[in-house]
C-alpha positions as CSV (number, residue, x, y, z in Angstrom):
1,M,0.0,0.0,0.0
2,L,1.2,3.5,-0.9
3,N,0.1,6.5,1.0
4,L,0.3,9.3,-1.5
5,Q,0.1,11.9,1.2
6,D,3.6,10.9,2.3
7,R,6.4,12.6,0.3
8,Q,8.6,9.5,-0.1
9,A,5.6,7.4,-1.1
10,W,4.7,10.0,-3.7
11,Q,8.2,9.9,-5.2
12,K,8.1,6.2,-5.3
13,F,4.8,6.2,-7.0
14,G,6.3,8.5,-9.7
15,H,9.1,6.0,-10.3
16,I,6.7,3.1,-10.5
17,L,4.4,4.9,-12.9
18,T,7.3,5.9,-15.2
19,S,8.4,2.2,-15.2
20,F,4.9,1.1,-16.2
21,V,4.5,3.7,-19.0
22,S,7.9,2.7,-20.4
23,D,6.3,-0.6,-21.5
24,H,3.9,1.5,-23.7
25,I,6.5,3.8,-25.2
26,D,4.9,3.4,-28.7
27,L,1.8,5.3,-27.4
28,V,2.9,7.8,-24.7
29,A,6.1,9.5,-23.6
30,P,7.3,8.2,-20.2
31,E,9.4,11.4,-19.5
32,Q,6.4,13.7,-19.9
33,I,3.9,12.7,-17.2
34,E,2.2,15.2,-14.9
35,T,0.5,14.0,-11.7
36,R,-1.5,15.8,-9.0
37,L,-3.7,14.7,-6.1
38,E,-6.7,16.9,-5.2
39,Q,-9.9,15.9,-3.3
40,K,-9.2,12.2,-3.4
41,T,-8.8,12.4,-7.2
42,L,-5.5,11.5,-8.8
43,S,-5.0,13.3,-12.1
44,L,-2.6,11.9,-14.7
45,S,-1.6,13.8,-17.8
46,F,0.2,11.9,-20.7
47,T,1.8,13.2,-23.9
48,L,1.0,11.1,-26.9
49,I,3.7,10.1,-29.4
50,T,1.5,10.7,-32.4
51,V,-1.1,13.3,-33.2
52,S,-3.9,10.8,-34.0
53,P,-3.4,7.7,-31.9
54,E,-5.5,4.5,-32.3
55,R,-8.4,4.6,-29.9
56,D,-8.3,0.9,-29.4
57,R,-4.7,1.2,-28.3
58,A,-5.5,4.0,-25.9
59,N,-8.4,2.0,-24.4
60,Q,-6.1,-1.0,-23.9
61,F,-3.6,1.3,-22.2
62,T,-6.3,2.6,-19.9
63,H,-7.5,-0.9,-19.0
64,D,-3.9,-2.0,-18.2
65,L,-3.3,1.2,-16.1
66,E,-6.5,0.5,-14.2
67,T,-5.5,-3.0,-13.4
68,F,-2.0,-1.8,-12.4
69,M,-3.5,0.9,-10.1
70,Q,-5.7,-1.6,-8.4
71,R,-2.8,-3.8,-7.5
72,L,-0.8,-0.9,-6.1
73,K,-3.5,-0.2,-3.4
74,L,-3.2,3.6,-3.3
75,A,-4.3,5.1,0.0
76,G,-6.3,8.3,-0.2
77,V,-7.3,7.9,-3.8
78,K,-10.9,7.3,-4.9
79,R,-10.9,8.3,-8.5
80,V,-8.2,8.4,-11.3
81,S,-8.6,11.0,-14.1
82,L,-6.7,10.6,-17.3
83,E,-5.9,13.1,-20.0
84,F,-4.0,12.5,-23.2
85,F,-2.4,15.5,-25.0
86,A,-1.2,15.5,-28.5
87,P,2.3,17.0,-29.1
88,D,2.3,20.8,-28.9
89,E,-1.4,20.9,-28.0
90,Q,-3.1,22.6,-25.0
91,T,-6.4,20.8,-25.0
92,P,-6.6,17.0,-24.3
93,A,-7.2,14.8,-27.3
94,L,-8.5,11.9,-25.2
95,Q,-10.0,11.8,-21.7
96,G,-10.9,9.0,-19.4
97,S,-11.4,8.0,-15.7
98,F,-12.0,5.1,-13.5
99,E,-12.8,4.4,-9.8
100,L,-10.6,2.7,-7.3
101,P,-11.5,1.1,-4.0
102,Y,-11.0,3.8,-1.4
103,I,-8.4,3.1,1.3
104,K,-8.3,5.5,4.2
105,P,-4.8,6.8,4.7
106,P,-3.3,6.0,8.0
107,V,-3.0,8.9,10.6
108,T,0.6,9.5,11.5
109,N,1.8,11.3,14.6
110,D,5.6,11.6,14.7
111,A,5.8,12.3,18.4
112,A,3.6,9.4,19.3
113,I,5.5,7.1,17.0
114,V,8.9,8.1,18.5
115,K,7.6,7.6,22.0
116,S,6.0,4.3,21.2
117,A,9.2,3.1,19.5
118,D,11.3,4.1,22.5
119,S,9.0,2.4,25.0
120,Q,8.9,-0.8,22.9
121,E,12.7,-0.9,22.7
122,S,13.1,-0.5,26.4
123,L,10.4,-3.1,27.0
124,A,12.2,-5.5,24.6
125,R,15.5,-5.0,26.4
126,S,13.9,-5.8,29.8
127,G,12.0,-8.8,28.7
128,A,14.5,-10.3,26.3
129,R,15.6,-13.1,28.7
130,A,12.1,-13.9,29.7
131,N,10.9,-14.2,26.2
132,S,13.9,-16.1,24.7
133,K,12.2,-19.5,25.1
134,V,8.9,-18.3,23.7
135,N,10.7,-16.8,20.7
136,R,12.4,-20.1,19.9
137,R,9.1,-21.9,19.8
138,T,7.2,-19.2,17.9
139,G,10.0,-18.1,15.5
140,R,10.0,-17.9,11.8
141,G,10.9,-21.6,11.4
142,G,7.8,-22.7,13.3
143,S,5.6,-20.3,11.4
144,L,7.0,-21.5,8.1
145,T,6.5,-25.1,9.1
146,R,2.8,-24.4,10.1
147,R,2.2,-22.7,6.8
148,M,3.8,-25.5,4.8
149,R,1.8,-28.1,6.7
150,G,-1.4,-26.2,6.1
151,W,-0.7,-25.8,2.4
152,L,0.0,-29.6,2.0
153,T,-3.1,-30.6,3.9
154,S,-5.5,-28.0,2.3
155,S,-8.5,-29.2,0.3
156,E,-7.7,-26.8,-2.5
157,L,-4.3,-28.5,-3.2
158,R,-5.9,-31.9,-3.2
159,Q,-8.6,-30.8,-5.6
160,S,-6.1,-29.1,-7.8
161,V,-3.9,-32.3,-8.0
162,D,-7.0,-34.4,-8.8
163,T,-8.1,-32.0,-11.6
164,N,-4.6,-31.7,-13.1
165,S,-4.1,-35.5,-13.0
166,K,-7.4,-36.1,-14.8
167,L,-6.6,-33.4,-17.3
168,A,-3.1,-34.8,-18.0
169,I,-4.7,-38.2,-18.9
170,R,-7.5,-36.9,-21.0
171,D,-5.9,-33.8,-22.7
172,P,-2.1,-33.5,-22.1
173,K,-1.9,-30.6,-24.7
174,R,-4.4,-28.5,-22.8
175,L,-2.5,-29.2,-19.5
176,L,0.7,-27.9,-21.1
177,V,-1.1,-24.7,-22.3
178,N,-2.6,-24.1,-18.9
179,T,0.7,-24.7,-17.2
180,K,2.3,-22.1,-19.6
181,D,-0.5,-19.5,-18.8
182,A,-0.1,-20.1,-15.1
183,A,3.7,-19.7,-15.3
184,I,3.2,-16.4,-17.2
185,I,0.8,-15.1,-14.6
186,K,3.0,-16.0,-11.7
187,F,6.0,-14.4,-13.4
188,T,4.0,-11.2,-14.1
189,Q,2.9,-11.2,-10.4
190,A,6.5,-11.6,-9.3
191,I,7.7,-8.7,-11.5
192,D,4.9,-6.5,-10.2
193,W,5.8,-7.4,-6.6
194,V,9.4,-6.5,-7.2
195,D,8.3,-3.2,-8.8
196,T,5.9,-2.2,-5.9
197,Y,7.9,-3.6,-2.9
198,P,9.1,-0.8,-0.6
199,W,12.8,-1.6,-1.0
200,E,13.9,1.8,0.4
201,D,11.9,1.3,3.6
202,W,13.1,-2.2,3.9
203,F,16.8,-1.2,3.6
204,A,16.3,1.7,6.0
205,A,14.8,-0.7,8.6
206,K,17.7,-3.1,8.2
207,V,20.2,-0.2,8.7
208,Q,18.4,0.9,11.9
209,W,18.3,-2.7,13.1
210,Q,22.1,-3.0,12.6
211,K,22.6,0.3,14.4
212,R,20.6,-0.9,17.4
213,R,22.6,-4.2,17.5
214,H,25.8,-2.2,17.6
215,R,24.6,0.1,20.3
216,R,23.5,-2.7,22.5
217,N,26.7,-4.7,22.4
218,L,29.3,-3.6,19.9
219,A,31.8,-6.5,20.6
220,K,29.2,-9.1,20.3
221,A,27.7,-7.6,17.1
222,L,31.1,-7.4,15.4
223,F,32.0,-11.0,16.4
224,E,28.7,-12.2,14.9
225,D,29.3,-10.2,11.7
226,F,32.8,-11.7,11.4
227,M,31.5,-15.2,11.9
228,V,28.8,-14.8,9.2
229,L,31.4,-13.4,6.8
230,A,33.8,-16.2,7.6
231,V,31.1,-18.8,6.9
232,L,30.1,-17.2,3.7
233,A,33.7,-16.9,2.5
234,T,34.4,-20.6,3.4
235,A,31.2,-21.7,1.5
236,L,32.2,-19.6,-1.5
237,F,35.8,-21.0,-1.5
238,W,34.5,-24.6,-1.2
239,L,31.9,-24.0,-4.0
240,S,34.5,-22.5,-6.3
241,G,36.7,-25.5,-5.7
242,Q,33.9,-27.9,-6.5
243,L,32.8,-26.2,-9.7
244,S,36.3,-25.6,-11.1
245,G,37.9,-28.2,-13.3
246,P,40.8,-30.5,-12.3
247,T,44.3,-29.1,-12.3
248,M,47.6,-30.8,-13.0
249,N,50.9,-29.6,-11.7
250,L,53.5,-30.9,-14.3
251,A,56.3,-30.1,-11.9
252,L,55.1,-32.8,-9.5
253,L,55.0,-35.6,-12.1
254,A,57.9,-38.1,-12.3
255,D,60.4,-37.9,-15.1
256,Q,59.4,-41.3,-16.4
257,H,55.7,-41.0,-16.0
258,Y,54.8,-42.8,-19.3
259,D,53.8,-46.5,-19.0
260,H,55.5,-48.6,-21.6
261,S,53.9,-51.9,-20.5
262,L,51.2,-51.8,-23.2
263,D,53.8,-51.4,-26.0
264,S,54.4,-55.2,-26.0
265,P,53.1,-57.0,-29.1
266,D,51.1,-59.3,-26.9
267,Y,48.8,-56.3,-26.1
268,R,48.8,-54.8,-29.6
269,C,48.0,-58.0,-31.5
270,G,44.9,-60.0,-31.4
271,R,44.3,-63.6,-30.4
272,P,46.9,-66.1,-31.8
273,G,46.0,-67.0,-35.4
274,V,46.5,-66.1,-39.0
275,N,44.5,-62.9,-39.5
276,R,44.8,-59.4,-40.8
277,K,45.2,-57.8,-37.4
278,N,48.2,-60.0,-36.4
279,Y,49.8,-59.5,-39.8
280,V,49.7,-55.7,-39.3
281,C,51.1,-55.9,-35.8
282,L,54.2,-57.8,-36.9
283,D,57.2,-55.5,-36.9
284,R,60.6,-55.8,-38.5
285,G,63.2,-57.1,-36.1
286,M,60.9,-59.6,-34.3
287,S,62.4,-63.0,-33.6
288,Y,61.0,-66.2,-35.1
289,R,59.7,-67.2,-31.6
290,Q,57.7,-64.0,-31.2
291,V,56.1,-64.3,-34.7
292,S,55.2,-67.9,-34.0
293,S,53.5,-67.1,-30.7
294,I,51.5,-64.3,-32.4
295,L,50.4,-66.5,-35.4
296,G,49.6,-69.5,-33.2
297,D,52.0,-72.2,-34.6
298,E,55.6,-72.6,-35.9
299,G,54.6,-72.5,-39.7
300,K,56.2,-74.4,-42.5
301,P,59.4,-73.7,-44.4
302,L,58.7,-72.5,-48.0
303,G,62.0,-71.6,-49.5
304,I,65.1,-69.4,-49.5
305,D,65.2,-65.8,-50.5
306,H,68.7,-65.0,-51.9
307,K,67.9,-61.3,-51.8
308,F,68.8,-61.3,-48.1
309,G,72.0,-63.4,-48.4
310,D,73.6,-66.5,-50.0
311,C,73.1,-69.7,-48.1
312,A,76.2,-71.2,-49.7
313,S,78.4,-68.6,-48.0
314,P,80.3,-69.4,-44.8
315,N,77.9,-67.2,-42.7
316,K,74.7,-69.2,-43.3
317,D,72.9,-67.3,-40.5
318,L,72.5,-64.3,-42.9
319,C,70.5,-66.5,-45.4
320,G,66.9,-65.4,-45.9
321,V,64.5,-68.2,-45.0
322,I,60.8,-68.0,-46.0
323,I,58.2,-69.4,-43.5
324,T,54.6,-69.7,-44.4
325,W,51.4,-69.9,-42.3
326,R,48.0,-70.9,-43.7
327,D,44.5,-70.8,-42.2
328,G,41.9,-71.7,-44.7
329,S,41.9,-69.1,-47.6
330,R,44.3,-66.9,-45.7
331,N,48.0,-67.2,-46.3
332,M,51.0,-65.3,-44.9
333,N,54.7,-65.5,-45.6
334,A,57.5,-64.2,-43.4
335,T,61.2,-63.9,-44.3
336,F,63.8,-64.3,-41.5
337,S,67.4,-63.5,-41.6
338,D,69.6,-64.0,-38.6
339,D,66.5,-65.0,-36.6
340,R,64.9,-61.6,-37.3
341,L,61.9,-60.7,-39.4
342,V,63.0,-58.8,-42.5
343,A,59.9,-59.1,-44.8
344,K,56.3,-60.3,-44.8
345,A,53.5,-60.8,-47.3
346,W,49.8,-61.4,-47.0
347,R,47.3,-63.1,-49.3
348,D,43.6,-63.8,-48.8
349,M,41.9,-66.0,-51.5
350,S,38.3,-65.4,-50.2
């Protein structure tokens, strides 16, 4: 509720009205609004963007403004008068008005308020210890628990769940549309609440509360503030560590940190047998025993390859011997010289 007889409330109302009109910038100018309050009548004067505006657009703006004013709950206002002026014109091009539920403005007496606040503060100091146990039982946690329990056990919630479950079975598309409309309404209500909430009063009340805490016991208040900040800093540090990626310090790694155990042909080759994978994994320089273990048997001698040496020479170990392996239509030849693989060939007849 805004009491327009109060200067701060009147300034706040001006800011809220400008924010609302900014959403209709295609019709009126937000920076050219005149407001005055006389005899419970709030007069609003707007300057149109165009000389001849659409009347339907102006009627929609008036309807939205009436709905917005009713949500604001203006104290001391019974009627709202609207005037729309064309650019550089002295007479209004359009006029309108609507009624608001009258809310009697509260009567304020500064002396009485100050006296009441001082008496309440002194009474709170004297009865703080006596009421500590009661405050624990009737605190915000208990109130929130009671409200949550009442909402969960309410008949409206049960009826809403039954209706939505039946609607989801019969017409799921309609349920999605209704959910979308409800979400839009709730979002609009949340935005309106943020726009109309007295943030300045709330902040001023918090500042006064902190000042009272510091006046009562400065050391205790500073210690509590330090503990709260320490807990928040610790939580922020832990959260940043959890959300950040893993780090690796290369300086802490060993010089020989690469594992060569999987470089063995036993891991690179497949199961023993004559196949394409085992043929590819055979490397030059392997011994005859290694090749035989990979291919599954010892193979059969096929001939001599004089390209790798002459068997009639005194050093017969340098003679090239061709060994063949066969498995069905697959055939593989390997040439060994000095018990080392120097050449290989593959043939598949399938």
